[in-house]
Backbone bond lengths (Angstrom), bond angles and torsions (degrees), N, CA, C in turn:
res aa  C-N    CA-C-N  psi(-1)  N-CA   C-N-CA  omega(-1)  CA-C   N-CA-C  phi
1 M - - - 1.468 - - 1.524 109.21 -
2 T 1.308 116.74 131.00 1.459 120.76 179.61 1.515 113.40 -118.92
3 S 1.319 117.65 -7.69 1.459 121.76 -177.13 1.524 110.52 -127.24
4 L 1.329 115.14 150.54 1.466 121.55 176.48 1.532 111.25 -104.89
5 K 1.315 116.94 19.43 1.459 121.00 -179.53 1.528 110.30 -56.68
6 G 1.342 116.11 126.86 1.454 121.57 178.44 1.517 114.91 81.31
7 K 1.343 117.37 -7.14 1.458 120.48 178.00 1.527 110.00 -78.58
8 T 1.336 116.01 152.62 1.463 120.92 179.87 1.519 110.81 -113.27
9 L 1.330 115.18 124.32 1.461 121.84 178.65 1.521 109.67 -108.80
10 F 1.320 116.52 134.98 1.467 122.90 172.34 1.524 105.55 -110.67
11 I 1.351 116.45 110.44 1.464 121.23 -172.25 1.524 110.06 -119.48
12 T 1.322 116.80 120.81 1.464 120.17 176.16 1.534 109.27 -83.36
13 G 1.316 115.41 148.10 1.462 120.24 -178.92 1.517 112.64 62.58
14 A 1.322 117.14 36.56 1.470 121.08 -172.48 1.516 113.91 -95.91
15 S 1.319 118.30 11.74 1.464 119.09 -178.56 1.525 112.20 -78.04
16 R 1.330 116.98 -14.13 1.469 120.56 -178.96 1.528 109.32 -162.72
17 G 1.300 116.31 176.43 1.452 122.04 169.52 1.517 115.49 61.59
18 I 1.320 115.52 -139.36 1.455 122.28 -174.34 1.524 111.15 -64.15
19 G 1.318 117.24 -43.83 1.463 120.19 -179.47 1.514 112.03 -59.52
20 L 1.328 116.30 -44.38 1.468 120.30 178.76 1.525 110.57 -65.63
21 A 1.323 117.46 -40.41 1.465 121.15 -179.97 1.521 111.33 -61.27
22 I 1.325 117.04 -41.26 1.463 120.74 177.34 1.522 110.08 -63.49
23 G 1.330 116.38 -41.36 1.456 120.34 177.95 1.516 112.62 -64.93
24 L 1.324 116.93 -40.38 1.460 120.88 -179.78 1.529 111.53 -66.12
25 R 1.334 116.18 -38.37 1.480 118.82 179.07 1.528 109.77 -64.42
26 A 1.320 116.42 -40.60 1.469 119.89 177.61 1.520 111.10 -68.20
27 A 1.328 116.83 -36.71 1.467 121.47 -178.93 1.529 111.34 -62.89
28 K 1.325 117.33 -31.34 1.461 120.79 178.24 1.527 111.50 -61.58
29 D 1.335 116.13 -25.26 1.463 121.40 176.90 1.529 111.86 -84.62
30 G 1.344 116.53 -12.98 1.457 120.26 -174.69 1.509 113.04 95.93
31 A 1.343 116.77 29.63 1.463 121.55 -179.88 1.525 111.49 -82.68
32 N 1.332 115.03 163.49 1.462 122.76 171.80 1.525 107.90 -97.16
33 V 1.325 117.10 135.25 1.459 120.35 -176.31 1.529 110.74 -129.47
34 A 1.339 115.75 117.72 1.459 121.48 171.52 1.519 107.52 -88.86
35 I 1.323 115.74 118.48 1.459 122.35 -176.19 1.522 107.38 -96.96
36 A 1.326 116.21 98.17 1.461 122.53 -174.16 1.524 109.56 -102.03
37 A 1.329 116.77 102.29 1.459 120.66 -176.36 1.527 110.25 -155.16
38 K 1.329 115.42 165.73 1.462 121.03 -179.31 1.522 112.64 -83.30
39 S 1.315 117.68 -16.57 1.468 122.05 -168.29 1.520 112.82 -78.59
40 A 1.316 115.54 79.18 1.462 120.12 174.01 1.522 110.72 -84.98
41 E 1.330 116.60 -27.46 1.460 123.33 177.54 1.527 108.41 -119.43
42 P 1.338 118.21 149.84 1.467 120.86 -179.83 1.531 111.65 -60.41
43 H 1.326 116.09 137.23 1.467 122.85 173.84 1.524 107.78 -80.76
44 K 1.317 116.61 147.42 1.469 118.75 -175.75 1.529 112.29 -67.77
45 H 1.337 117.10 -22.13 1.458 119.66 179.83 1.527 113.14 -113.85
46 L 1.339 116.94 -21.97 1.459 120.92 -172.73 1.525 110.27 -117.49
47 P 1.321 118.66 115.53 1.469 121.36 -177.81 1.516 111.45 -72.62
48 G 1.323 115.79 156.50 1.451 120.97 173.24 1.509 114.11 102.51
49 T 1.336 115.80 138.78 1.463 123.02 174.76 1.525 107.78 -132.66
50 I 1.320 116.67 174.59 1.466 119.19 177.20 1.525 111.33 -62.96
51 Y 1.323 115.87 -25.89 1.467 119.72 -177.37 1.532 111.19 -80.57
52 T 1.342 117.31 -41.00 1.461 119.00 176.09 1.530 109.85 -67.66
53 A 1.334 116.53 -35.48 1.469 120.08 176.71 1.527 110.37 -63.54
54 A 1.321 116.68 -41.25 1.469 120.51 178.97 1.524 110.88 -61.58
55 E 1.324 116.85 -40.21 1.465 120.47 177.70 1.527 110.85 -61.58
56 E 1.324 116.64 -40.78 1.465 120.62 179.34 1.524 111.33 -67.23
57 I 1.320 116.69 -40.31 1.462 121.25 178.61 1.527 110.29 -61.38
58 E 1.316 116.20 -45.74 1.462 121.25 -179.79 1.529 110.29 -64.48
59 A 1.317 116.92 -41.59 1.462 120.77 -179.71 1.524 111.85 -65.42
60 A 1.335 115.89 -28.56 1.470 120.69 -179.74 1.519 112.56 -79.89
61 G 1.333 117.14 -10.08 1.454 120.10 177.42 1.511 115.58 113.69
62 G 1.335 116.67 3.09 1.456 120.16 179.21 1.511 112.43 -102.59
63 K 1.326 115.24 -177.93 1.458 122.05 172.55 1.520 107.58 -112.33
64 A 1.334 117.03 138.17 1.458 120.99 -172.92 1.513 112.06 -121.94
65 L 1.322 114.96 147.35 1.459 122.12 173.57 1.524 107.92 -132.95
66 P 1.345 117.35 101.26 1.464 119.88 178.80 1.525 110.84 -76.70
67 L 1.328 116.77 129.88 1.455 122.14 -176.53 1.530 110.08 -133.09
68 I 1.321 116.70 126.47 1.464 120.49 175.51 1.527 107.86 -78.51
69 V 1.333 116.19 111.64 1.462 120.56 -174.04 1.523 110.62 -138.01
70 D 1.321 115.54 130.96 1.459 122.81 168.45 1.525 105.74 -107.52
71 V 1.327 117.77 114.30 1.464 120.24 -173.38 1.524 113.30 -66.22
72 R 1.323 116.57 -6.19 1.473 119.78 175.55 1.529 111.84 -83.46
73 D 1.326 116.67 -12.50 1.460 122.49 -173.45 1.527 110.07 -98.67
74 E 1.314 117.34 107.19 1.464 122.00 -176.23 1.522 111.91 -57.34
75 H 1.316 116.96 -48.40 1.463 120.36 -177.54 1.524 111.28 -68.54
76 G 1.324 116.38 -35.99 1.459 120.03 178.88 1.523 112.56 -65.64
77 V 1.340 116.61 -41.19 1.463 120.01 178.13 1.525 110.25 -66.66
78 A 1.333 116.39 -44.52 1.470 120.39 179.98 1.532 110.53 -59.57
79 E 1.325 116.45 -43.10 1.460 120.69 -179.65 1.531 110.92 -65.37
80 A 1.324 116.83 -40.89 1.465 120.61 -179.57 1.525 111.41 -64.41
81 V 1.327 116.94 -40.42 1.466 120.41 178.09 1.523 110.00 -63.95
82 E 1.332 116.49 -42.90 1.467 120.07 179.57 1.527 111.55 -64.83
83 K 1.316 117.40 -37.28 1.469 120.42 176.40 1.529 110.76 -64.57
84 T 1.318 116.03 -37.14 1.468 120.63 177.95 1.526 110.76 -64.00
85 V 1.322 115.75 -44.33 1.468 121.11 179.44 1.529 110.01 -64.50
86 A 1.327 116.27 -41.42 1.467 119.73 179.31 1.527 111.59 -64.49
87 E 1.326 116.14 -35.99 1.473 120.82 -177.21 1.527 112.51 -78.27
88 F 1.336 116.15 -42.55 1.460 120.09 -170.85 1.531 114.46 -115.92
89 G 1.319 117.33 -5.25 1.461 119.94 176.14 1.500 116.48 91.60
90 G 1.326 118.22 -0.16 1.462 120.68 179.31 1.506 111.64 163.41
91 V 1.327 115.98 -172.84 1.465 123.04 174.00 1.526 107.46 -134.26
92 D 1.322 116.36 126.98 1.459 121.58 179.02 1.524 112.98 -104.56
93 I 1.329 115.71 -29.17 1.467 120.94 -174.29 1.519 109.00 -141.55
94 C 1.315 115.61 130.56 1.472 122.05 175.45 1.522 107.84 -114.92
95 V 1.323 116.47 126.03 1.464 121.38 179.62 1.521 108.86 -116.82
96 N 1.325 115.83 114.19 1.461 121.56 177.36 1.523 108.71 -93.30
97 N 1.326 113.79 90.18 1.456 121.77 -177.08 1.530 112.56 -106.03
98 A 1.325 117.80 -27.95 1.465 121.08 -178.24 1.523 110.10 -57.31
99 S 1.326 115.75 134.03 1.464 119.63 -176.17 1.514 109.89 -156.86
100 A 1.321 115.72 152.19 1.461 122.11 175.36 1.520 108.65 -122.43
101 I 1.327 116.30 142.69 1.459 121.06 -176.91 1.519 110.90 -133.41
102 N 1.329 115.66 137.49 1.456 122.94 170.19 1.526 106.15 -151.28
103 L 1.311 116.66 118.82 1.461 121.30 -172.09 1.527 113.39 -95.43
104 S 1.323 116.78 21.01 1.463 120.11 178.95 1.518 110.97 -68.58
105 G 1.339 115.10 149.46 1.454 121.14 173.89 1.521 110.70 -71.73
106 T 1.314 115.81 173.07 1.462 121.51 -173.44 1.524 112.53 -57.02
107 Q 1.308 117.63 -45.95 1.463 120.32 -176.30 1.514 112.94 -71.28
108 D 1.319 116.87 -26.01 1.463 120.88 -176.45 1.521 113.85 -95.62
109 L 1.317 116.91 -12.84 1.462 119.65 -175.92 1.526 110.95 -80.78
110 E 1.321 115.21 115.85 1.467 120.01 176.65 1.523 109.11 -67.78
111 M 1.327 116.06 143.32 1.457 119.24 -176.53 1.528 112.22 -65.04
112 K 1.315 117.74 -27.84 1.465 118.59 177.31 1.527 110.12 -67.79
113 R 1.338 117.92 -30.79 1.463 121.39 176.11 1.529 110.10 -74.41
114 Y 1.319 115.80 -40.37 1.468 120.41 175.23 1.528 109.98 -58.25
115 D 1.335 115.74 -48.73 1.467 120.48 -179.05 1.522 111.41 -61.23
116 L 1.329 117.10 -41.02 1.460 120.49 179.77 1.529 110.70 -60.00
117 M 1.326 116.83 -47.14 1.466 120.08 -178.97 1.523 111.53 -61.64
118 H 1.304 117.18 -42.38 1.462 119.79 -177.86 1.527 111.63 -73.73
119 Q 1.319 116.87 -33.30 1.465 119.60 178.41 1.518 111.79 -71.34
120 V 1.328 117.46 -37.89 1.465 120.80 -178.92 1.528 110.89 -80.76
121 N 1.318 117.09 -51.07 1.466 120.76 -171.48 1.523 112.30 -72.46
122 G 1.315 116.37 -64.72 1.454 119.78 -176.18 1.516 113.72 -77.09
123 R 1.317 116.73 -56.92 1.465 120.56 -177.37 1.525 111.05 -64.96
124 G 1.335 117.10 -42.97 1.454 120.39 -178.59 1.521 112.77 -62.56
125 S 1.316 116.38 -39.88 1.467 120.40 179.01 1.522 110.88 -70.00
126 F 1.324 116.80 -40.27 1.472 121.27 176.77 1.526 109.95 -61.63
127 L 1.332 115.95 -47.46 1.454 121.72 -177.27 1.533 111.61 -64.19
128 T 1.322 117.25 -47.63 1.462 120.32 -178.56 1.524 110.98 -62.77
129 S 1.328 116.20 -42.67 1.469 120.02 177.11 1.522 110.50 -60.84
130 K 1.323 116.19 -46.15 1.468 122.31 -178.94 1.525 111.36 -56.73
131 M 1.337 116.73 -43.37 1.455 120.55 -178.09 1.534 112.82 -72.45
132 C 1.329 116.57 -28.68 1.467 120.03 -179.79 1.528 112.93 -83.18
133 I 1.326 117.67 -27.04 1.467 121.45 -171.88 1.531 113.53 -54.42
134 P 1.338 120.93 -45.82 1.469 118.84 -179.82 1.532 113.01 -56.80
135 H 1.324 116.70 -32.47 1.465 120.96 -180.00 1.530 110.68 -83.78
136 L 1.325 117.14 -34.98 1.455 120.81 177.16 1.526 111.51 -62.21
137 K 1.305 116.82 -32.58 1.468 120.91 178.93 1.532 111.94 -60.50
138 K 1.327 116.38 -22.80 1.464 121.00 -178.69 1.529 112.34 -91.33
139 S 1.320 117.40 -6.89 1.461 121.49 -178.43 1.529 110.34 -83.17
140 D 1.328 116.53 154.11 1.465 119.39 179.75 1.525 112.65 -85.81
141 N 1.342 117.89 -10.90 1.478 120.27 176.97 1.531 109.45 -154.11
142 P 1.341 116.66 67.48 1.465 120.60 -172.10 1.527 113.62 -80.26
143 H 1.327 114.86 137.88 1.463 121.30 179.43 1.518 110.66 -133.14
144 V 1.328 116.08 143.00 1.457 122.99 167.30 1.522 106.57 -122.08
145 L 1.321 116.04 129.79 1.466 121.19 -179.85 1.517 110.26 -121.68
146 M 1.333 115.76 129.37 1.459 121.62 172.31 1.526 108.28 -104.08
147 L 1.312 117.03 132.41 1.450 120.61 170.52 1.525 106.80 -85.87
148 S 1.335 113.93 81.40 1.468 120.81 -172.91 1.522 109.52 -150.43
149 P 1.339 116.90 161.98 1.466 120.42 -169.59 1.523 114.46 -88.70
150 P 1.339 115.37 166.25 1.469 119.88 171.96 1.528 110.23 -59.74
151 L 1.328 115.82 150.09 1.465 120.79 -178.30 1.530 110.67 -82.18
152 D 1.325 114.76 72.83 1.456 122.55 177.57 1.531 107.77 -101.15
153 M 1.322 116.89 110.49 1.462 120.78 -172.84 1.527 113.56 -88.85
154 S 1.320 117.04 32.54 1.459 120.71 176.56 1.530 109.94 -66.54
155 P 1.345 118.27 133.67 1.469 120.41 -179.85 1.523 114.05 -55.78
156 K 1.341 117.14 -27.67 1.468 118.49 -177.08 1.528 112.20 -64.61
157 W 1.334 117.87 -22.63 1.462 119.57 178.77 1.531 112.15 -81.01
158 F 1.320 117.15 -9.96 1.464 121.40 -179.11 1.526 112.34 -107.23
159 A 1.312 115.93 -39.00 1.466 119.94 -177.84 1.523 110.51 -57.90
160 G 1.332 115.43 130.50 1.461 120.21 178.22 1.510 114.17 99.66
161 H 1.351 116.98 -29.34 1.472 120.16 -179.65 1.527 109.07 -154.55
162 V 1.321 115.05 61.33 1.466 121.23 -177.30 1.531 111.27 -56.71
163 G 1.329 116.42 -44.54 1.465 120.65 -176.40 1.516 112.36 -59.51
164 Y 1.333 117.06 -46.19 1.462 120.60 -179.74 1.525 110.89 -67.34
165 S 1.327 116.82 -44.27 1.462 119.72 -177.81 1.524 110.92 -61.25
166 M 1.324 116.93 -43.51 1.461 120.20 177.97 1.527 110.79 -58.61
167 A 1.328 116.07 -44.39 1.465 120.39 -177.53 1.526 111.30 -66.34
168 K 1.323 116.89 -40.52 1.464 120.07 -177.22 1.527 111.08 -71.63
169 F 1.331 116.61 -41.18 1.464 119.26 179.02 1.530 112.15 -68.57
170 N 1.326 117.68 -20.81 1.469 119.89 173.75 1.526 111.11 -58.54
171 M 1.327 116.58 -37.82 1.459 120.53 178.47 1.529 110.34 -63.69
172 S 1.314 115.82 -41.11 1.462 120.56 -179.56 1.524 111.64 -68.89
173 M 1.312 116.95 -32.58 1.465 119.30 177.33 1.527 110.84 -67.92
174 C 1.338 116.66 -29.63 1.470 119.40 172.66 1.522 110.04 -60.39
175 V 1.320 116.87 -42.60 1.464 120.81 178.53 1.525 110.40 -61.76
176 L 1.307 116.34 -48.40 1.468 121.17 -178.28 1.523 111.34 -56.15
177 G 1.333 116.52 -47.68 1.459 120.57 -176.37 1.518 113.98 -78.72
178 M 1.322 116.78 -45.47 1.463 120.00 -174.82 1.524 112.31 -71.05
179 A 1.335 117.56 -30.99 1.461 119.65 177.13 1.519 110.54 -58.09
180 E 1.317 116.05 -39.04 1.462 120.00 179.61 1.522 111.21 -80.21
181 E 1.330 116.18 -40.68 1.459 120.63 -178.07 1.528 111.98 -60.43
182 F 1.335 116.39 -38.38 1.465 119.91 -174.82 1.535 112.97 -110.35
183 R 1.328 115.63 19.71 1.464 120.20 178.93 1.531 111.16 -58.91
184 H 1.329 116.95 -44.06 1.465 120.24 -176.98 1.531 112.55 -71.87
185 D 1.331 115.82 -16.29 1.470 119.71 175.42 1.523 111.57 -86.94
186 G 1.319 116.47 -6.46 1.459 120.77 178.07 1.513 114.45 77.66
187 I 1.347 117.63 16.25 1.469 120.63 178.87 1.528 108.71 -91.47
188 A 1.310 116.41 121.98 1.462 121.20 178.27 1.522 110.36 -84.62
189 F 1.323 115.78 134.67 1.466 122.61 173.01 1.523 107.24 -122.43
190 N 1.328 116.32 119.59 1.457 121.42 -179.59 1.522 110.53 -136.15
191 A 1.333 115.67 159.29 1.459 122.00 176.80 1.519 109.47 -119.24
192 L 1.321 115.71 142.52 1.461 122.13 179.23 1.514 109.09 -129.42
193 W 1.335 115.95 135.42 1.459 120.51 -176.97 1.528 109.79 -142.32
194 P 1.332 118.28 143.31 1.469 120.80 -179.26 1.527 112.78 -83.99
195 R 1.319 115.37 143.72 1.465 119.46 174.83 1.530 111.09 -71.31
196 T 1.324 115.56 -31.24 1.465 120.26 -174.93 1.526 110.60 -122.32
197 A 1.319 114.77 171.77 1.464 119.57 170.10 1.528 108.84 -59.45
198 I 1.331 115.84 146.36 1.456 122.13 179.79 1.531 108.67 -114.24
199 A 1.317 116.18 134.85 1.464 121.56 -175.24 1.523 111.13 -76.52
200 T 1.311 115.86 94.40 1.460 121.95 174.23 1.527 108.22 -127.17
201 A 1.317 115.51 160.15 1.463 119.70 178.55 1.521 111.06 -61.62
202 A 1.332 116.82 -33.94 1.457 120.32 179.58 1.528 111.18 -65.54
203 V 1.327 116.83 -40.62 1.472 120.77 177.13 1.524 110.17 -65.24
204 Q 1.315 116.19 -43.43 1.456 119.98 179.22 1.519 111.34 -61.21
205 F 1.324 116.95 -41.03 1.457 121.57 -176.97 1.525 112.52 -75.04
206 A 1.348 116.80 -41.78 1.461 120.28 -169.43 1.519 115.09 -99.87
207 L 1.339 117.89 -23.12 1.467 117.89 -168.93 1.520 116.22 -120.21
208 G 1.325 119.58 -18.94 1.454 113.04 -176.56 1.511 117.80 177.45
209 G 1.304 118.37 9.75 1.455 120.70 175.27 1.509 114.07 62.45
210 D 1.330 116.05 -154.01 1.456 122.03 -175.00 1.519 112.47 -64.39
211 A 1.333 117.40 -34.60 1.465 120.61 -179.14 1.520 110.68 -61.92
212 M 1.320 116.76 -40.58 1.463 120.58 178.34 1.521 110.54 -67.80
213 M 1.321 117.19 -39.27 1.455 120.48 179.68 1.526 110.92 -60.74
214 Q 1.315 116.70 -42.06 1.461 120.74 -178.93 1.525 111.82 -68.49
215 A 1.327 117.19 -23.52 1.458 121.80 179.74 1.526 111.66 -96.43
216 S 1.326 116.09 21.90 1.459 121.67 -174.79 1.525 111.55 -118.38
217 R 1.317 114.34 167.13 1.456 122.05 167.55 1.525 108.59 -97.28
218 S 1.327 115.79 161.39 1.457 120.25 179.29 1.528 110.53 -78.26
219 V 1.319 115.23 163.33 1.464 120.94 178.25 1.519 111.81 -64.00
220 D 1.320 117.07 -16.45 1.467 120.53 -176.67 1.523 112.69 -61.59
221 I 1.330 117.41 -29.81 1.461 118.68 -178.28 1.527 110.81 -66.01
222 L 1.315 117.28 -37.83 1.467 120.59 177.76 1.527 110.81 -74.91
223 A 1.323 116.91 -35.83 1.463 120.20 177.66 1.526 110.77 -63.66
224 D 1.331 116.81 -42.48 1.462 120.55 179.07 1.529 111.01 -66.64
225 A 1.336 116.34 -41.20 1.465 119.89 179.14 1.524 110.93 -65.78
226 A 1.335 117.15 -41.80 1.464 120.60 179.26 1.525 110.77 -62.76
227 H 1.325 116.84 -43.50 1.459 120.91 179.39 1.526 110.43 -58.85
228 L 1.323 115.69 -41.27 1.462 120.09 179.05 1.526 111.41 -64.54
229 I 1.318 116.47 -39.29 1.468 120.48 176.79 1.526 110.44 -61.09
230 F 1.327 116.24 -46.90 1.466 120.82 -174.18 1.530 112.80 -66.92
231 T 1.318 116.79 -21.64 1.457 119.53 179.32 1.534 112.40 -92.74
232 K 1.335 117.13 0.94 1.461 121.32 173.89 1.536 109.16 -79.21
233 P 1.327 117.97 151.43 1.475 120.45 175.01 1.530 110.32 -65.22
234 S 1.318 116.88 121.37 1.463 120.70 -172.74 1.529 113.06 -63.11
235 R 1.314 118.01 -30.78 1.460 120.82 -179.47 1.526 112.39 -74.46
236 E 1.310 116.29 -16.43 1.460 120.49 -177.52 1.530 112.97 -107.29
237 F 1.327 116.77 -21.84 1.464 120.04 -172.66 1.521 109.52 -122.77
238 T 1.317 116.84 87.60 1.466 120.98 -177.43 1.521 110.25 -148.99
239 G 1.335 115.69 154.87 1.455 120.95 178.96 1.514 114.18 76.92
240 N 1.326 117.13 22.26 1.470 121.69 -177.21 1.529 111.53 -98.37
241 F 1.328 114.79 144.08 1.466 122.10 174.91 1.527 106.40 -115.79
242 L 1.333 115.77 104.77 1.455 121.47 -165.33 1.525 112.20 -109.86
243 I 1.333 116.07 138.30 1.457 122.33 169.17 1.523 107.16 -97.49
244 D 1.315 117.26 130.65 1.467 122.04 -167.48 1.524 114.80 -49.29
245 D 1.347 117.98 -57.15 1.463 118.55 -173.66 1.528 112.48 -70.91
246 A 1.335 117.50 -35.50 1.464 120.01 179.12 1.532 110.52 -64.38
247 F 1.323 116.66 -40.87 1.462 121.21 179.11 1.531 110.90 -66.20
248 L 1.328 116.47 -44.13 1.460 119.74 178.43 1.529 110.99 -63.36
249 Y 1.328 116.80 -40.77 1.463 120.71 179.72 1.532 110.81 -63.10
250 E 1.314 116.64 -41.36 1.467 120.79 178.12 1.521 111.60 -61.49
251 N 1.335 115.48 -21.44 1.463 120.25 -178.50 1.529 112.47 -109.26
252 G 1.323 116.16 23.79 1.451 120.69 169.28 1.511 117.66 99.21
253 V 1.335 119.03 -2.16 1.466 120.99 179.37 1.531 108.93 -83.13
254 T 1.308 116.98 128.96 1.470 120.86 -179.45 1.528 113.38 -122.21
255 D 1.327 117.76 -15.94 1.470 121.47 -178.63 1.523 110.18 -97.66
256 F 1.324 116.09 104.32 1.467 120.40 178.67 1.533 112.06 -106.07
257 E 1.334 115.60 -5.81 1.460 119.27 177.61 1.520 110.78 -64.63
258 K 1.328 116.82 -31.84 1.466 120.30 -176.55 1.522 112.37 -64.24
259 Y 1.321 117.24 -17.27 1.463 120.30 -178.74 1.527 112.84 -91.83
260 R 1.323 118.32 -9.06 1.462 120.69 -176.86 1.531 110.82 -77.37
261 V 1.309 116.58 132.75 1.469 120.43 178.24 1.516 110.28 -67.51
262 D 1.330 116.72 -44.92 1.462 122.06 179.39 1.523 108.16 -135.12
263 P 1.336 117.84 100.70 1.464 121.18 -176.53 1.522 114.32 -60.63
264 S 1.333 117.12 -15.21 1.467 119.57 179.44 1.533 112.48 -83.30
265 K 1.330 116.89 -9.45 1.458 121.23 -177.40 1.528 110.61 -106.64
266 K 1.317 116.46 143.62 1.457 121.15 173.34 1.533 109.24 -67.51
267 L 1.326 115.87 146.51 1.463 121.10 -179.25 1.526 110.59 -83.82
268 M 1.335 115.59 139.47 1.455 121.52 178.94 1.529 109.96 -86.21
269 P 1.337 118.42 117.73 1.471 119.97 178.18 1.514 111.28 -64.49
270 D 1.329 116.22 145.34 1.456 121.74 178.76 1.529 110.30 -86.01
271 F 1.343 115.57 168.17 1.455 121.26 171.12 1.522 110.25 -63.85
272 F 1.324 115.57 163.65 1.474 124.21 160.93 1.529 115.26 68.98
273 V 1.337 118.86 9.58 1.462 119.55 176.86 1.527 108.13 -85.71
274 P 1.327 118.41 114.68 1.470 120.64 -176.31 1.526 112.20 -60.55
275 D 1.317 116.14 149.33 1.460 120.64 177.94 1.528 111.06 -60.51
276 S 1.311 116.42 -26.79 1.463 120.85 -178.55 1.532 113.28 -78.30
277 A 1.330 116.95 -8.97 1.471 121.10 -178.69 1.526 109.62 -82.90
278 T 1.316 116.28 84.43 1.466 122.74 -175.48 1.528 110.87 -65.55
279 P 1.335 117.40 129.73 1.469 119.19 178.64 1.522 111.31 -72.97
280 P 1.328 117.44 156.33 1.466 121.12 176.08 1.527 110.85 -60.62
281 P 1.323 117.66 161.82 1.464 120.87 178.99 1.526 112.10 -53.88
282 G 1.331 115.17 132.03 1.457 121.02 177.30 1.509 115.07 87.89
283 V 1.328 118.16 -15.93 1.462 120.39 -176.54 1.524 111.80 -77.22
284 A 1.328 117.55 -37.76 1.466 120.69 -177.06 1.526 111.73 -55.60
285 E 1.336 116.03 -36.17 1.465 120.52 -178.11 1.521 112.42 -69.71
286 T 1.316 117.85 -15.91 1.464 121.20 -178.23 1.532 112.24 -94.31
287 L 1.337 117.25 -3.25 1.464 121.01 -173.79 1.525 112.37 -95.49
288 E 1.325 115.32 141.79 1.457 120.83 169.43 1.538 108.81 -67.67
289 T 1.311 116.54 161.86 1.462 120.60 179.67 1.518 112.29 -85.88
290 T 1.330 117.11 -17.04 1.456 121.34 176.71 1.524 108.67 -107.94
291 M 1.350 116.34 157.19 1.453 120.96 -178.98 1.521 110.80 -103.31
292 I 1.320 116.55 178.36 1.461 121.79 176.58 1.525 109.35 -50.72
293 G 1.309 116.24 128.79 1.460 120.01 178.77 1.509 113.89 79.18
294 G 1.344 117.68 -1.95 1.456 121.57 -176.17 1.517 113.14 -81.54
């Protein structure tokens, strides 16, 4: 399968950034996209709402269903999934993109921030997957994708921000367990993570402003990688923890310059990329020696 035409995607956090980019790439094929996010009104720092995202999806060639969803709300997620099924006839792909980040150390991290990260990242991804699974079982090529890192338990990924790392790796543990649990149902569970910082409004606002944006890749690299995952046979391609450029390179992509926001700037490496995850030829020379927050 090379096209997502007629497929239905349920994407959390799809009003902007990576989630929207994944939806737009699918929309180019003629896919249906349920935009499940909290952003019904514009954020003062972050542009985009579920309604503006829906307009973009439709303009790209897809069909859109904007849904006000807080992934912490069990009944709200269940209702949103049912509305998606009623509108489009089912769910073929679930994308757990919604995430919360706070890089404070243990002593500085307020428990309400800790709770938010764990409720959105781990619990929200578990809950959304759980609600989609009964419908995914009816699809001919069902996929669940977590925007989460490989399960590399190196202490360096925890030191400095234990609370965030625990919350983010919870998403990856869902992949590890659910891939095996639902293997016989033919539902693929995979994780995708960027090698570098990705240029989103959230990154610009929370992590480093314009300088970070210039040292980033565009959201298109994750959208292209996700599309490639979704077109793989679900019964054969599951339980994988993928780094965006390495996965694309393994599948024939060799031009990574097109994803750089500013080719004159070195790229900022992201957290959680294992030392064993060798970059494609030529990419290592474009990377800074320090990572985000380093």
